C-alpha positions as CSV (number, residue, x, y, z in Angstrom):
1,E,-27.2,-56.2,14.9
2,V,-28.4,-55.1,11.7
3,L,-26.6,-56.8,8.9
4,A,-28.9,-55.3,5.9
5,G,-32.0,-53.2,5.7
6,T,-33.3,-50.7,8.5
7,K,-35.0,-51.1,11.7
8,D,-36.2,-47.5,10.9
9,G,-40.2,-47.2,11.1
10,C,-40.8,-50.5,13.0
11,D,-42.9,-50.3,15.9
12,E,-41.2,-50.7,19.3
13,D,-42.9,-53.5,21.5
14,Y,-42.4,-51.8,24.8
15,L,-41.9,-48.8,26.5
16,P,-38.3,-47.8,27.1
17,I,-37.7,-45.5,30.0
18,G,-34.1,-44.5,30.6
19,D,-32.7,-48.3,31.8
20,W,-36.5,-49.4,32.4
21,G,-39.1,-51.2,30.0
22,I,-42.5,-51.7,30.4
23,A,-43.7,-54.6,28.5
24,R,-45.9,-57.7,27.7
25,T,-44.3,-60.6,28.4
26,C,-44.4,-64.5,28.1
27,E,-46.5,-65.3,24.9
28,T,-47.1,-68.7,26.0
29,C,-48.4,-68.3,29.3
30,S,-51.4,-69.0,30.6
31,F,-52.2,-65.7,32.1
32,S,-51.4,-62.4,30.3
33,R,-48.6,-60.2,32.0
34,L,-47.2,-56.8,31.8
35,S,-43.9,-56.3,33.2
36,I,-41.7,-53.8,34.8
37,S,-38.2,-54.6,34.8
38,S,-35.0,-53.0,34.7
39,Q,-31.8,-53.8,32.7
40,A,-28.9,-53.0,34.4
41,H,-29.2,-55.6,36.9
42,G,-31.7,-57.8,34.7
43,Q,-34.5,-57.7,37.5
44,T,-38.1,-57.5,37.2
45,S,-39.9,-55.5,39.8
46,Q,-43.3,-56.0,39.2
47,V,-45.7,-58.5,36.8
48,F,-49.3,-57.5,36.8
49,R,-51.4,-60.5,35.5
50,D,-54.6,-60.7,33.7
51,D,-56.9,-62.2,36.8
52,G,-56.1,-58.7,38.6
53,T,-53.2,-59.8,40.7
54,Y,-49.7,-58.9,40.8
55,Q,-46.0,-60.6,41.5
56,P,-43.9,-58.1,43.2
57,G,-39.9,-58.6,42.7
58,P,-37.1,-58.8,43.0
59,S,-37.2,-61.6,40.0
60,T,-35.7,-62.4,36.6
61,D,-38.0,-64.2,35.1
62,F,-40.6,-62.2,32.9
63,N,-38.2,-59.6,32.0
64,A,-38.9,-56.6,29.6
65,F,-35.5,-57.1,28.0
66,D,-35.4,-60.9,27.7
67,L,-35.8,-61.1,23.8
68,T,-34.8,-64.7,23.4
69,G,-36.7,-66.9,26.3
70,E,-40.3,-67.7,26.1
71,Q,-40.9,-65.6,29.3
72,G,-39.4,-62.9,27.8
73,V,-41.0,-60.0,25.7
74,T,-43.7,-60.5,23.4
75,R,-44.8,-58.9,20.3
76,A,-47.2,-55.9,21.1
77,S,-48.3,-52.7,19.4
78,I,-48.2,-49.7,21.5
79,V,-50.8,-47.5,20.7
80,Y,-51.2,-43.7,22.2
81,G,-55.0,-42.3,23.3
82,D,-56.3,-40.1,25.5
83,K,-54.6,-39.7,28.5
84,A,-53.7,-43.3,27.9
85,V,-51.4,-45.8,26.4
86,Q,-52.1,-49.3,25.1
87,I,-49.7,-51.9,25.3
88,R,-51.4,-55.0,23.0
89,D,-54.1,-56.1,25.3
90,W,-52.9,-53.7,28.6
91,R,-54.1,-50.1,29.2
92,I,-52.4,-47.7,31.5
93,R,-54.6,-44.9,31.8
94,Q,-55.9,-41.6,33.7
95,V,-59.3,-42.5,34.2
96,D,-59.7,-39.1,36.4
97,S,-57.7,-36.5,37.8
98,N,-56.6,-38.4,41.0
99,H,-56.5,-42.1,39.6
100,L,-54.2,-44.0,37.1
101,S,-54.7,-47.6,36.6
102,V,-53.1,-50.5,34.7
103,T,-55.9,-52.9,33.2
104,N,-56.3,-55.5,31.2
105,E,-58.6,-55.8,28.4
106,N,-60.7,-58.5,30.3
107,G,-61.5,-55.6,32.7
108,N,-59.4,-56.6,35.6
109,V,-57.1,-53.8,36.9
110,S,-54.1,-54.9,38.6
111,R,-52.9,-51.5,39.8
112,I,-54.3,-48.4,40.8
113,Y,-51.9,-45.2,41.5
114,R,-53.7,-42.8,43.4
115,S,-52.7,-38.8,43.6
116,D,-52.4,-38.9,47.4
117,G,-49.3,-41.3,47.1
118,N,-51.5,-44.4,47.9
119,V,-51.7,-47.7,45.6
120,Y,-54.6,-50.0,45.4
121,G,-55.5,-53.3,43.8
122,N,-58.3,-54.9,41.7
123,S,-61.0,-52.2,41.8
124,G,-62.9,-52.4,38.2
125,G,-64.6,-48.8,38.9
126,F,-61.4,-47.8,37.9
127,G,-60.8,-49.9,34.6
128,G,-58.9,-48.5,31.9
129,Y,-61.6,-50.3,29.8
130,I,-64.8,-48.4,31.1
131,I,-64.4,-46.4,28.1
132,D,-63.7,-49.2,25.5
133,D,-62.7,-46.3,23.0
134,L,-58.8,-45.4,23.4
135,G,-59.5,-42.0,22.5
136,K,-58.0,-39.4,20.2
137,P,-54.3,-39.2,21.3
138,T,-53.8,-36.5,24.2
139,C,-51.1,-35.4,26.6
140,A,-49.9,-39.1,26.3
141,Y,-46.0,-39.5,25.5
142,L,-42.9,-40.9,26.1
143,T,-39.6,-39.3,26.2
144,S,-35.9,-40.7,27.1
145,S,-36.5,-40.2,30.8
146,F,-40.1,-40.8,31.7
147,L,-43.6,-41.7,30.0
148,Q,-46.2,-39.2,30.5
149,I,-49.9,-39.7,30.9
150,G,-52.2,-36.8,31.7
151,D,-51.1,-35.8,35.3
152,W,-49.0,-38.8,36.0
153,R,-45.2,-39.7,35.1
154,F,-43.3,-42.8,35.0
155,G,-39.5,-41.4,35.3
156,E,-36.1,-42.6,35.7
157,I,-34.7,-40.8,38.7
158,T,-31.0,-42.2,39.9
159,S,-31.8,-45.8,37.8
160,H,-34.9,-46.2,40.0
161,L,-38.5,-45.9,38.3
162,S,-41.3,-43.6,40.2
163,V,-44.7,-43.2,39.5
164,T,-45.6,-39.5,40.4
165,H,-48.7,-37.5,40.3
166,K,-48.2,-33.6,38.9
167,D,-49.0,-32.4,42.8
168,G,-46.1,-34.0,44.2
169,Q,-46.9,-37.5,45.6
170,T,-44.6,-40.2,44.4
171,A,-47.1,-43.6,44.5
172,M,-44.2,-46.1,44.0
173,I,-40.6,-46.4,43.7
174,Y,-39.3,-49.6,41.4
175,R,-35.9,-50.0,42.4
176,H,-33.1,-51.4,40.0
177,D,-32.9,-54.2,42.9
178,G,-36.0,-55.5,41.7
179,T,-37.6,-54.2,45.2
180,I,-40.6,-51.9,45.1
181,H,-41.5,-49.2,47.3
182,P,-44.8,-48.0,47.6
183,G,-45.9,-44.4,48.8
184,P,-47.1,-42.0,49.6
185,H,-43.1,-40.6,49.1
186,T,-42.1,-36.8,48.2
187,D,-38.8,-37.8,46.8
188,Y,-37.9,-39.4,43.8
189,N,-40.5,-36.9,42.0
190,A,-40.7,-37.5,38.3
191,W,-42.0,-34.1,37.7
192,T,-38.7,-32.8,38.5
193,L,-37.3,-34.3,35.2
194,I,-36.7,-32.1,32.5
195,D,-38.9,-32.1,29.7
196,E,-37.3,-33.4,26.6
197,E,-38.1,-34.5,22.7
198,V,-41.0,-36.5,22.5
199,L,-40.4,-39.9,21.2
200,A,-43.7,-41.0,20.8
201,G,-47.2,-40.1,21.5
202,T,-47.7,-36.3,21.7
203,K,-47.8,-33.3,24.4
204,E,-51.1,-31.9,22.8
205,G,-53.6,-31.4,25.3
206,C,-51.3,-31.2,28.3
207,E,-52.1,-28.4,30.5
208,K,-49.8,-25.6,29.4
209,S,-50.7,-23.9,32.5
210,G,-48.5,-26.8,34.4
211,D,-45.3,-24.6,32.9
212,F,-45.9,-21.2,34.9
213,L,-47.6,-19.9,38.2
214,Q,-50.4,-17.5,37.2
215,I,-51.5,-15.2,39.4
216,G,-54.2,-12.8,38.2
217,D,-52.6,-10.6,35.3
218,W,-49.1,-11.8,36.3
219,R,-46.8,-14.9,35.7
220,L,-43.8,-16.7,37.3
221,A,-42.2,-18.6,34.9
222,R,-38.9,-20.4,33.7
223,T,-38.0,-18.4,30.8
224,C,-35.4,-18.8,27.6
225,E,-34.8,-22.8,27.2
226,T,-31.5,-21.9,24.7
227,C,-29.7,-19.1,27.1
228,S,-26.4,-19.9,29.2
229,F,-27.9,-18.9,32.2
230,S,-31.3,-20.1,33.8
231,R,-33.8,-17.7,34.1
232,L,-37.0,-17.1,36.4
233,S,-39.2,-14.4,35.1
234,I,-41.9,-12.3,36.8
235,S,-44.3,-10.7,33.7
236,S,-47.5,-8.9,33.6
237,Q,-49.7,-9.5,30.2
238,A,-51.5,-6.4,30.1
239,H,-48.5,-4.4,28.8
240,G,-46.4,-7.1,28.1
241,Q,-43.6,-6.1,30.3
242,T,-41.3,-8.1,32.6
243,S,-40.6,-6.1,36.0
244,Q,-37.9,-9.0,36.9
245,V,-35.8,-11.6,35.6
246,F,-33.6,-13.8,38.3
247,R,-30.6,-15.2,37.1
248,D,-28.7,-18.8,38.2
249,D,-25.9,-16.8,39.1
250,G,-27.6,-15.4,41.9
251,T,-28.0,-11.9,39.7
252,Y,-31.2,-10.1,38.6
253,Q,-32.5,-8.2,36.0
254,P,-34.9,-5.4,36.6
255,G,-37.4,-4.0,34.4
256,P,-38.9,-2.8,32.5
257,S,-38.2,-4.8,29.7
258,T,-39.9,-6.9,27.1
259,D,-37.5,-10.1,26.6
260,F,-37.5,-13.0,29.2
261,N,-41.5,-12.6,29.1
262,A,-43.7,-15.4,31.0
263,F,-46.7,-15.0,28.1
264,D,-44.3,-15.3,25.2
265,L,-45.3,-18.7,24.0
266,T,-43.5,-18.7,20.7
267,G,-40.2,-17.0,20.8
268,E,-36.5,-18.8,22.2
269,Q,-36.7,-16.4,25.2
270,G,-40.3,-17.0,26.4
271,V,-41.5,-19.3,28.8
272,T,-40.1,-23.0,28.7
273,R,-41.6,-26.3,29.8
274,A,-41.1,-26.3,33.4
275,S,-43.1,-28.9,36.1
276,I,-44.8,-26.9,38.9
277,V,-44.2,-29.0,42.0
278,Y,-45.3,-27.9,45.4
279,G,-43.6,-28.9,48.9
280,D,-43.5,-27.5,52.3
281,K,-44.0,-24.0,52.7
282,A,-42.6,-24.0,48.8
283,V,-43.3,-24.2,45.2
284,Q,-40.5,-25.7,42.5
285,I,-40.3,-24.3,38.9
286,R,-38.1,-26.8,37.2
287,D,-34.6,-25.7,38.8
288,W,-36.2,-22.9,40.7
289,R,-37.3,-22.7,44.2
290,I,-39.8,-20.2,45.9
291,R,-39.4,-21.0,49.4
292,Q,-40.1,-19.7,53.3
293,V,-36.8,-20.8,54.7
294,H,-37.7,-18.9,58.0
295,P,-41.0,-17.7,59.3
296,K,-39.6,-14.2,58.4
297,L,-37.7,-15.1,55.5
298,L,-38.9,-16.2,51.4
299,S,-36.1,-16.8,49.3
300,V,-35.9,-17.4,45.5
301,T,-33.2,-19.8,44.7
302,N,-31.5,-21.7,42.0
303,E,-31.1,-25.6,42.4
304,N,-27.2,-24.5,41.9
305,G,-27.5,-22.7,45.5
306,N,-27.3,-19.2,44.2
307,V,-29.9,-17.2,45.8
308,S,-31.1,-14.2,43.7
309,R,-34.0,-12.7,46.1
310,I,-34.6,-12.7,49.4
311,Y,-38.0,-10.9,50.6
312,R,-37.7,-10.2,54.8
313,S,-40.7,-9.7,57.1
314,D,-39.3,-6.3,58.0
315,G,-40.3,-5.4,54.3
316,T,-36.8,-5.2,53.2
317,V,-35.2,-7.3,50.4
318,H,-31.6,-8.9,49.7
319,D,-29.4,-10.6,47.5
320,N,-27.2,-13.7,47.1
321,I,-27.2,-15.1,51.2
322,K,-26.9,-18.7,50.6
323,E,-27.1,-19.6,54.3
324,W,-31.0,-18.7,53.3
325,S,-31.1,-20.8,50.1
326,G,-34.0,-23.1,49.5
327,Y,-32.0,-25.9,48.7
328,I,-30.3,-26.3,52.2
329,N,-32.7,-28.8,52.7
330,E,-32.6,-30.6,49.4
331,D,-35.9,-32.1,49.8
332,L,-39.0,-30.2,49.0
333,G,-41.2,-31.8,51.6
334,E,-44.5,-32.9,51.8
335,P,-47.0,-30.0,50.5
336,T,-48.0,-28.0,53.4
337,C,-49.5,-24.3,53.4
338,A,-48.2,-23.8,49.5
339,Y,-51.0,-23.2,47.4
340,L,-52.5,-20.8,44.2
341,T,-55.7,-19.3,44.0
342,S,-56.9,-16.6,41.0
343,K,-55.5,-13.7,42.6
344,F,-52.5,-14.9,44.7
345,L,-49.6,-17.7,45.5
346,Q,-49.5,-18.3,49.6
347,L,-46.2,-19.8,50.6
348,G,-46.3,-20.2,54.4
349,D,-46.4,-16.5,55.7
350,W,-45.9,-15.2,52.6
351,R,-48.2,-13.8,49.8
352,F,-47.4,-13.2,46.1
353,G,-50.8,-11.2,45.1
354,E,-52.0,-9.3,42.4
355,I,-53.7,-5.9,43.7
356,G,-54.9,-2.7,41.2
357,G,-53.0,-4.7,38.5
358,H,-49.7,-4.9,40.4
359,L,-48.2,-7.7,42.3
360,S,-46.9,-7.2,45.8
361,V,-45.2,-9.7,47.9
362,T,-46.2,-9.1,51.4
363,H,-45.5,-10.5,55.1
364,K,-48.7,-11.9,56.9
365,D,-47.6,-9.3,59.5
366,G,-48.4,-6.5,57.1
367,L,-44.7,-5.3,55.2
368,T,-45.1,-5.4,51.7
369,A,-41.0,-6.0,50.8
370,M,-41.7,-5.5,46.7
371,I,-44.1,-4.1,44.5
372,Y,-43.9,-5.3,40.6
373,R,-45.9,-2.7,38.7
374,H,-47.6,-3.5,35.6
375,D,-45.7,-1.0,33.6
376,G,-42.3,-3.1,34.5
377,T,-40.7,-1.3,37.1
378,I,-39.8,-2.1,40.6
379,H,-40.9,-0.5,43.9
380,S,-39.1,-1.9,47.0
381,G,-40.1,-1.9,50.6
382,P,-40.7,-1.5,53.4
383,R,-44.3,-0.6,52.5
384,T,-47.8,-1.1,54.2
385,D,-50.0,-0.2,51.1
386,Y,-50.6,-3.0,48.5
387,N,-50.7,-5.7,51.0
388,A,-51.5,-8.9,49.4
389,W,-53.1,-10.5,52.8
390,T,-55.9,-8.2,52.0
391,L,-57.2,-10.2,49.3
392,V,-59.9,-12.8,49.9
393,D,-58.9,-16.3,50.3
394,D,-60.3,-18.0,47.0
395,E,-60.8,-21.6,45.9
396,V,-57.4,-23.6,45.5
397,L,-55.9,-24.0,42.0
398,A,-53.3,-26.1,43.2
399,G,-51.3,-27.2,46.1
400,T,-52.6,-27.2,49.5
401,K,-53.6,-25.0,52.4
């Protein structure tokens, strides 16, 4: 309790992530330690030591919420850098697009998280101090529910703390009972957490492309952060037109329209923060899923269960039929046949592809169920023209074949 004066302007000695804390602990110990602890049960799930080893939980010592004992949290300035954060003599850093490491300043690496969901021990080649300079703060920031370091997040989900790469693999789950559960996992995905106010660090340098799906001149994006309905928009850049807006009540707004545009990065009705996560013949855009629910059916579903669009392999389109919801199976699944190229998005047997400036939705059997024209109009099937399966397979930009 503050009896006089103010705590405002004082730096935190640890990283608070929901009910969790990441902190340097035990000032008097012979080893420098970095602890990951939960407050609710007073458990420490993991303690990294400067000799490159770690102590797994459950344990009640070296706790990041112990402000009184010799083994508790120490003074430790928090400094953000280039896809990195430094806690006194410890760094958590994205060392390349696939690896995040926890390193002491002596060079020992106590933990390496890999984008395929695996974890590793002391490998100096992935040390966070190989480049001594911490760098200008870039895409390293803290919100109330997660810490983002480049393509990685430490996030609190249902009172546990998970470490997840943006491609969808969770490499570690720290449970509030103090146990640890290494990956690969596709559940407890910290990229499903809503982006919030930045408490420390900066979002600058984070790829904006992570907020939408870009297909040639087209974008699929969640739009309008302040609206009463959650919306998913399909928009063209060439003419600034929105062809279709799906709403979370299971309805849609057809174009042409210039509002709720996926290329509007400034207005209140424009694109919102929305992590893109690939799954089993599916892609999730924050609270929306586009998923092949059956070899002949592709649906656009909000997490509340309402289905705003169903594309069928016979070239017809249908509205809110909840049996074809992309959330009937809540687990997004391991990324499988769900990927983006510069010209198309493929989800199982379906493609959204740009052809002649328009965006078509086509089943592999040859029928196009919808054409979104760059003038903002929509043209439903069945059709055999504007077949997205005639597009040449290209470099995978995100997801997996």
